[in-house]
C-alpha positions as CSV (number, residue, x, y, z in Angstrom):
1,X,57.9,-32.0,67.9
2,X,60.1,-31.2,70.8
3,X,59.8,-27.9,73.0
4,X,62.7,-26.2,71.3
5,X,61.2,-26.5,67.8
6,X,57.7,-25.4,69.1
7,X,59.5,-22.4,70.8
8,X,60.9,-21.4,67.4
9,X,57.5,-21.6,65.5
10,X,55.7,-19.6,68.2
11,X,58.5,-17.0,68.2
12,X,57.9,-16.7,64.3
13,X,54.1,-16.4,64.7
14,X,54.4,-13.8,67.5
15,X,56.9,-11.8,65.3
16,X,54.4,-11.9,62.4
17,X,51.6,-10.6,64.5
18,X,53.6,-7.7,65.8
19,X,54.4,-7.0,62.4
20,X,51.0,-7.0,61.3
21,X,49.7,-5.0,64.4
22,X,47.7,-5.8,67.3
23,X,44.8,-8.2,66.8
24,X,43.1,-8.0,63.5
25,X,39.3,-8.2,63.3
26,X,36.7,-10.1,61.1
27,X,35.9,-8.5,57.7
28,X,32.5,-7.9,56.5
29,X,32.6,-10.9,54.3
30,X,33.0,-13.0,57.3
31,X,30.1,-11.4,59.1
32,X,27.1,-13.5,59.6
33,X,23.8,-11.3,60.2
34,X,22.0,-13.2,63.2
35,X,18.6,-14.6,62.3
36,X,17.1,-14.4,65.9
37,X,14.8,-11.1,65.9
38,X,15.8,-10.5,69.6
39,X,19.5,-10.6,68.8
40,X,18.8,-8.0,65.8
41,X,16.8,-5.8,68.1
42,X,19.8,-5.8,70.8
43,X,22.1,-5.0,68.1
44,X,20.2,-1.9,67.2
45,X,20.4,-1.0,71.1
46,X,24.2,-1.7,70.9
47,X,24.8,0.6,67.9
48,X,22.8,3.3,69.8
49,X,25.2,3.4,72.8
50,X,28.3,4.6,70.9
51,X,30.6,4.7,73.9
52,X,31.6,1.8,76.3
53,X,33.9,2.0,79.4
54,X,36.1,-1.1,79.4
55,X,38.0,-2.2,82.4
56,X,40.9,-4.7,82.7
57,X,41.5,-5.5,86.5
58,X,42.8,-8.4,88.4
59,X,45.7,-9.3,90.6
60,X,48.0,-8.5,87.8
61,X,47.3,-4.7,88.5
62,X,50.1,-5.1,91.3
63,X,52.7,-6.1,89.0
64,X,52.7,-3.1,86.5
65,X,52.6,-5.5,83.5
66,X,50.3,-6.8,80.8
67,X,47.5,-9.0,82.0
68,X,48.2,-12.7,81.7
69,X,50.5,-12.4,78.8
70,X,53.9,-12.8,80.6
71,X,52.8,-16.4,81.7
72,X,53.2,-17.5,78.2
73,X,57.0,-18.4,77.4
74,X,56.0,-18.2,73.6
75,X,55.0,-14.5,74.1
76,X,57.9,-13.6,76.7
77,X,59.7,-11.5,74.2
78,X,57.1,-8.6,73.9
79,X,55.3,-9.0,77.4
80,X,57.8,-9.4,79.8
81,X,58.4,-5.8,80.3
82,X,62.0,-4.6,80.1
83,X,61.4,-1.8,82.7
84,X,61.0,-4.6,85.3
85,X,63.7,-6.8,86.9
86,X,63.5,-10.2,85.2
87,X,66.2,-11.7,87.1
88,X,64.3,-14.7,87.6
89,X,63.6,-17.8,85.7
90,X,60.3,-18.2,83.9
91,X,59.2,-20.9,86.2
92,X,59.8,-18.7,89.0
93,X,58.0,-15.8,87.6
94,X,55.0,-17.8,86.5
95,X,54.7,-18.9,90.2
96,X,55.1,-15.5,91.4
97,X,52.4,-14.3,89.1
98,X,50.0,-16.9,89.8
99,X,50.5,-16.3,93.6
100,X,49.5,-12.6,93.2
101,X,46.1,-13.5,94.2
102,X,47.4,-13.9,97.8
103,X,48.2,-10.1,97.9
104,X,45.4,-8.8,96.0
105,X,43.3,-6.6,98.4
106,X,41.6,-3.8,96.6
107,X,40.2,-2.4,99.9
108,X,39.1,1.0,98.2
109,X,37.0,-0.5,95.7
110,X,33.5,1.1,95.6
111,X,31.1,-0.2,93.0
112,X,28.7,2.7,93.4
113,X,31.5,5.4,93.1
114,X,32.8,3.5,89.9
115,X,29.4,3.5,88.5
116,X,28.9,7.2,89.0
117,X,32.2,8.1,87.6
118,X,31.9,5.8,84.6
119,X,28.4,7.5,84.0
120,X,30.2,11.0,84.2
121,X,32.4,10.1,81.3
122,X,29.3,9.8,78.9
123,X,29.7,6.0,78.5
124,X,26.7,4.0,78.1
125,X,27.9,0.6,79.0
126,X,30.6,-1.3,80.8
127,X,33.0,-4.0,79.4
128,X,34.5,-5.8,82.4
129,X,36.9,-8.6,82.6
130,X,35.3,-11.1,84.6
131,X,38.2,-13.4,83.7
132,X,41.4,-12.8,81.7
133,X,43.6,-15.7,80.2
134,X,45.2,-16.2,83.5
135,X,42.1,-17.7,84.9
136,X,41.4,-15.6,87.9
137,X,37.7,-15.0,88.4
138,X,36.5,-11.6,89.6
139,X,33.2,-13.4,90.7
140,X,32.2,-16.1,93.2
141,X,32.6,-19.0,90.7
142,X,31.8,-22.4,91.9
143,X,34.1,-24.1,89.3
144,X,37.4,-22.7,90.3
145,X,39.3,-21.8,93.5
146,X,41.4,-19.2,91.6
147,X,38.9,-16.4,92.4
148,X,38.7,-13.2,94.3
149,X,36.1,-14.8,96.8
150,X,38.5,-17.7,97.6
151,X,40.0,-17.7,101.3
152,X,43.6,-17.3,99.9
153,X,42.7,-13.9,98.5
154,X,42.7,-11.3,101.3
155,X,39.8,-9.4,99.7
156,X,37.4,-12.3,100.1
157,X,36.1,-10.9,103.5
158,X,35.1,-7.6,102.0
159,X,31.5,-6.6,101.5
160,X,32.3,-6.1,97.8
161,X,34.3,-9.2,97.4
162,X,32.1,-10.6,94.6
163,X,33.2,-7.7,92.2
164,X,31.0,-8.9,89.3
165,X,28.0,-8.9,91.3
166,X,28.4,-5.5,93.0
167,X,29.7,-3.6,90.0
168,X,27.2,-4.9,87.4
169,X,24.4,-4.1,89.7
170,X,25.6,-0.6,90.6
171,X,26.1,0.1,86.9
172,X,22.6,-1.1,86.0
173,X,21.2,1.2,88.6
174,X,22.8,4.1,86.7
175,X,21.3,2.9,83.4
176,X,24.6,1.6,82.0
177,X,24.6,-1.7,79.9
178,X,26.8,-4.7,80.8
179,X,29.2,-6.5,78.5
180,X,30.9,-9.3,80.1
181,X,34.5,-9.9,79.0
182,X,35.3,-13.7,79.4
183,X,38.5,-15.4,78.1
184,X,37.8,-18.7,76.4
185,X,41.4,-19.7,77.4
186,X,42.1,-20.4,81.1
187,X,45.7,-20.9,81.9
188,X,45.1,-22.0,85.5
189,X,42.9,-24.8,85.0
190,X,44.4,-28.2,84.7
191,X,42.2,-29.1,81.8
192,X,43.5,-26.4,79.6
193,X,47.1,-26.0,80.9
194,X,47.7,-29.3,82.1
195,X,50.7,-29.9,84.5
196,X,51.5,-33.1,82.7
197,X,51.0,-31.6,79.3
198,X,53.1,-32.6,76.1
199,X,55.1,-29.3,76.4
200,X,56.4,-29.9,79.8
201,X,57.1,-26.5,81.5
202,X,57.0,-24.6,78.3
203,X,54.1,-22.5,77.8
204,X,52.2,-20.8,75.0
205,X,48.8,-19.5,74.4
206,X,47.1,-22.8,73.4
207,X,46.5,-25.8,75.6
208,X,49.2,-27.8,76.8
209,X,48.0,-31.0,75.0
210,X,46.4,-32.0,71.7
211,X,42.8,-31.9,72.2
212,X,42.2,-34.3,69.5
213,X,44.4,-37.0,71.2
214,X,43.0,-36.2,74.6
215,X,39.3,-35.8,73.8
216,X,38.2,-36.6,77.5
217,X,40.3,-33.8,79.0
218,X,39.1,-31.4,76.2
219,X,35.6,-32.4,77.1
220,X,36.3,-31.6,80.7
221,X,37.4,-28.0,79.6
222,X,34.3,-27.6,77.5
223,X,32.1,-28.4,80.4
224,X,34.1,-26.2,82.8
225,X,33.7,-23.3,80.3
226,X,30.1,-23.8,79.6
227,X,29.4,-24.1,83.5
228,X,31.1,-20.7,84.0
229,X,29.3,-18.9,81.2
230,X,26.1,-20.4,82.4
231,X,26.9,-19.0,85.9
232,X,27.6,-15.6,84.9
233,X,24.6,-15.5,82.8
234,X,22.2,-16.9,85.4
235,X,23.3,-15.7,88.7
236,X,24.6,-12.1,87.7
237,X,21.4,-10.2,86.3
238,X,20.9,-9.1,83.0
239,X,24.0,-9.1,80.7
240,X,23.7,-7.3,77.3
241,X,26.7,-9.0,75.7
242,X,29.2,-11.9,76.1
243,X,32.6,-10.5,74.8
244,X,34.7,-13.6,74.3
245,X,38.5,-13.2,74.0
246,X,41.1,-15.6,73.2
247,X,40.2,-16.1,69.6
248,X,42.7,-18.8,68.9
249,X,40.3,-21.0,71.0
250,X,38.0,-22.0,67.9
251,X,37.2,-25.0,65.9
252,X,39.4,-24.1,63.0
253,X,42.5,-24.5,65.4
254,X,41.3,-27.9,66.8
255,X,40.0,-26.0,69.9
256,X,36.1,-26.2,69.6
257,X,34.5,-25.4,72.9
258,X,31.0,-25.6,71.1
259,X,30.4,-22.0,71.7
260,X,27.2,-21.8,69.9
261,X,25.8,-24.6,72.0
262,X,26.0,-22.7,75.3
263,X,25.2,-19.2,73.8
264,X,21.8,-20.8,72.4
265,X,21.1,-22.1,76.0
266,X,22.0,-18.8,77.5
267,X,19.4,-17.0,75.1
268,X,16.7,-19.2,76.4
269,X,16.7,-17.2,79.6
270,X,18.6,-13.9,78.4
271,X,16.8,-13.3,75.0
272,X,18.7,-11.4,72.6
273,X,22.0,-11.5,74.5
274,X,24.9,-10.4,72.0
275,X,27.9,-12.7,71.5
276,X,31.3,-11.2,70.4
277,X,33.4,-14.3,69.5
278,X,36.3,-12.2,68.6
279,X,38.3,-12.6,65.4
280,X,36.4,-15.8,64.7
281,X,33.6,-14.7,62.3
282,X,30.5,-16.6,61.8
283,X,27.0,-16.5,63.5
284,X,28.6,-15.8,67.0
285,X,30.5,-12.7,66.3
286,X,27.5,-10.4,66.5
287,X,29.8,-7.3,66.3
288,X,33.4,-7.1,65.4
289,X,36.1,-5.8,67.6
290,X,39.1,-4.0,66.1
291,X,41.8,-3.6,68.9
292,X,44.0,-0.6,69.4
293,X,42.9,0.7,65.9
294,X,40.4,2.2,64.1
295,X,39.3,1.0,60.6
296,X,40.1,3.4,57.7
297,X,36.7,3.2,56.2
298,X,33.4,2.7,57.3
299,X,32.2,-0.8,58.2
300,X,28.8,-1.5,57.4
301,X,28.3,-4.1,60.1
302,X,28.2,-3.6,64.0
303,X,31.5,-3.1,65.5
304,X,33.4,-1.5,68.5
305,X,37.0,-0.5,68.5
306,X,38.6,-1.4,71.9
307,X,41.3,1.3,72.7
308,X,43.6,2.0,75.7
309,X,43.3,5.4,77.3
310,X,47.0,5.0,78.1
311,X,49.5,2.5,76.4
312,X,48.4,-0.5,78.6
313,X,45.5,-2.6,79.2
314,X,46.1,-3.0,83.0
315,X,47.1,-0.2,85.5
316,X,50.6,1.1,84.9
317,X,52.2,3.5,87.4
318,X,53.9,5.7,84.8
319,X,51.4,5.4,81.9
320,X,50.9,8.3,79.5
321,X,47.2,9.0,78.8
322,X,45.7,10.4,75.8
323,X,44.3,13.8,76.1
324,X,40.6,14.4,76.1
325,X,40.7,16.1,72.8
326,X,42.4,13.0,71.2
327,X,39.6,10.6,72.8
328,X,37.0,12.9,71.4
329,X,38.4,12.8,68.1
330,X,38.6,9.1,68.2
331,X,35.1,8.9,69.2
332,X,33.8,11.2,66.5
333,X,35.9,9.3,63.8
334,X,34.7,6.1,65.0
335,X,31.0,7.0,65.1
336,X,31.2,8.6,61.8
337,X,32.3,5.1,60.5
338,X,29.3,3.3,62.2
339,X,31.1,2.2,65.2
340,X,31.3,2.2,68.9
341,X,34.3,3.2,71.1
342,X,35.2,1.1,74.2
343,X,37.8,3.1,76.0
344,X,39.9,1.0,78.5
345,X,41.1,2.2,81.9
346,X,43.0,-0.1,84.2
347,X,42.0,0.5,87.8
348,X,44.8,0.7,90.6
349,X,45.6,-2.3,92.6
350,X,44.0,-0.5,95.6
351,X,40.5,-0.5,93.9
352,X,40.5,3.1,92.7
353,X,40.1,4.4,89.1
354,X,43.1,6.4,88.3
355,X,42.2,10.2,89.2
356,X,44.0,11.6,86.1
357,X,42.3,9.2,83.8
358,X,38.9,9.8,85.0
359,X,39.4,13.9,85.0
360,X,40.3,13.3,81.3
361,X,37.3,11.2,80.4
362,X,34.8,13.3,82.5
363,X,35.7,16.3,80.3
364,X,34.5,14.1,77.4
365,X,31.5,13.5,79.5
366,X,30.8,17.3,79.7
367,X,31.3,17.8,76.0
368,X,28.9,14.7,75.4
369,X,26.3,16.2,77.7
370,X,26.1,19.0,75.4
371,X,26.7,17.6,72.0
372,X,25.4,13.9,72.6
373,X,22.6,14.5,70.3
374,X,25.1,14.2,67.3
375,X,26.7,10.9,68.7
376,X,24.3,8.8,70.7
377,X,21.6,6.8,68.5
378,X,23.0,7.9,65.3
379,X,23.9,6.0,62.2
380,X,26.2,6.6,59.4
381,X,25.8,9.3,56.7
382,X,27.8,9.9,53.7
383,X,30.2,11.2,52.9
384,X,31.0,9.9,56.7
385,X,34.3,12.1,57.1
386,X,35.5,14.7,54.5
387,X,37.4,17.9,54.9
388,X,37.9,17.6,58.6
389,X,34.1,17.2,59.1
390,X,32.5,14.0,60.4
391,X,28.8,13.4,59.7
392,X,26.1,11.5,61.4
393,X,22.4,11.1,61.0
394,X,19.4,10.7,63.2
395,X,16.1,10.4,61.7
396,X,16.0,13.4,59.3
397,X,18.6,15.4,60.9
398,X,22.3,15.4,59.7
399,X,25.0,16.3,62.1
400,X,28.2,17.9,60.9
401,X,31.0,17.6,63.6
402,X,34.0,19.8,63.3
403,X,36.9,18.5,65.5
404,X,40.4,20.1,66.0
405,X,43.8,18.7,66.2
406,X,45.3,20.7,69.0
407,X,44.4,23.4,71.6
408,X,46.0,26.2,69.5
409,X,44.2,25.1,66.1
410,X,42.7,28.0,64.2
411,X,38.9,28.2,64.9
412,X,37.5,29.9,61.6
413,X,34.2,31.8,61.4
414,X,33.6,30.4,58.0
415,X,33.1,26.6,58.0
416,X,33.1,24.4,54.9
417,X,30.6,21.7,55.2
418,X,31.0,19.1,52.3
419,X,27.5,17.8,52.2
420,X,25.8,17.8,48.9
421,X,22.2,17.2,49.6
422,X,19.6,19.9,50.1
423,X,18.9,21.4,53.5
424,X,16.5,24.0,54.8
425,X,18.4,25.3,57.8
426,X,21.7,25.0,59.5
427,X,21.6,25.2,63.4
428,X,24.5,25.6,65.6
429,X,24.0,23.0,68.3
430,X,25.8,24.9,71.2
431,X,22.9,27.6,71.3
432,X,20.3,26.6,68.8
433,X,20.9,29.6,66.6
434,X,20.2,29.2,62.9
435,X,23.3,30.2,60.9
436,X,23.7,31.9,57.6
437,X,25.1,29.9,54.9
438,X,25.7,29.8,51.2
439,X,25.3,26.9,49.1
440,X,28.2,26.0,46.8
441,X,29.2,23.2,44.6
442,X,29.8,20.2,46.7
443,X,28.7,21.7,50.1
444,X,27.8,24.6,52.2
445,X,29.8,27.6,53.4
446,X,28.5,28.4,56.8
447,X,29.0,31.6,58.9
448,X,29.6,30.5,62.5
449,X,29.6,32.6,65.6
450,X,33.0,34.1,66.6
451,X,34.9,32.1,68.9
452,X,36.4,33.8,71.9
453,X,37.9,30.8,73.9
454,X,41.6,30.6,75.0
455,X,42.0,27.2,73.0
456,X,40.2,25.5,70.4
457,X,37.0,23.7,71.5
458,X,36.7,19.9,71.8
459,X,34.3,20.1,68.8
460,X,31.8,22.1,67.2
461,X,28.4,20.6,65.8
462,X,26.1,21.7,63.1
463,X,22.7,20.4,62.7
464,X,21.5,20.4,59.1
465,X,17.8,20.1,58.5
């Protein structure tokens, strides 16, 4: 197959993916419950956390474009942003992109400040891109020179140059869990995107050669990948989860990196560490990860929706952020369906978390500080979500969470809670007041305190006991 034929096939596949939506996710039928008791225990911890703070950050933040994807000629149609001046050849652009490390100097990066800001959002764990598909490493890896601590990156002399080390440590001190994003593909290393590959200069997301026909080169890539995973999990403290992206790198696609082999080795010194082999299914996808979507119905397996606060994964200068209300509504919807929310913010190229984004999310943190009892450490409770009320459960308590679609939504004093089981009291979580209620067919009509705010609250919570 020549490059032109391959290009047509890749274009068709890309169009189909766009038609079907961004990244699907493994189904309950594909889920394999882990046998390791330590992993099962860690999954319980994971399902307690409910809110993660996700970060896509690297040299690409300077370019105002999607991370990594513009490097793939096969994906150029959707990721080489039309707002930018693309009056350069694909080859010239790829060279410019790979050279972004030479100007990446985020001198305002302060890991302690980041950890404080993340904690203030109400997030309980960090999901951080240690390496995206472009291969640039945000830690001091010994297996690649394409890294933030290399001499050709001006940031390498900074006291916080090893971003992963400093950020992970700062977040742990604030009690945050660590989920390390790691791309199984690496578009910079020669053993994946070989400079003398079969495709020539044309690039697509997969390896530039056939692993079956080149087993020695593929084995070289496997060992490189295993070494980096081992390095991150041995030298960078406690890691709670390995979040593996690039789901096309898997055995059924002829790209078997023997992920289970290295994960089991890691679990010898990091007992119970979770593994999310995204979209692959099987024993090493311990939780599934819907991307830019929320499942319509509850998933009775561990899961995490990863959603951008704005429209982009990386920093965009003119991005439009979701409102605090929208994020709280998403969180409540996800938690009621048994999942976690990982909300993504792209830091600025100077190392600062965008002010507007953090202001919005800190408002959510204030709400969670008051009502987090109904969110954290809860589990699903039928009817999950009905008549505008979301339900969660913790031990013998059931929480009914009322959310509002807009600031000017009507806030009624009589609230219908469609919960059919018997209760002995209904408490208004805001002030601990027991509320009068009337039991009717299908639920309870509750008399709530009169609301005097200028705009609808982010959410009201009722505790049913």
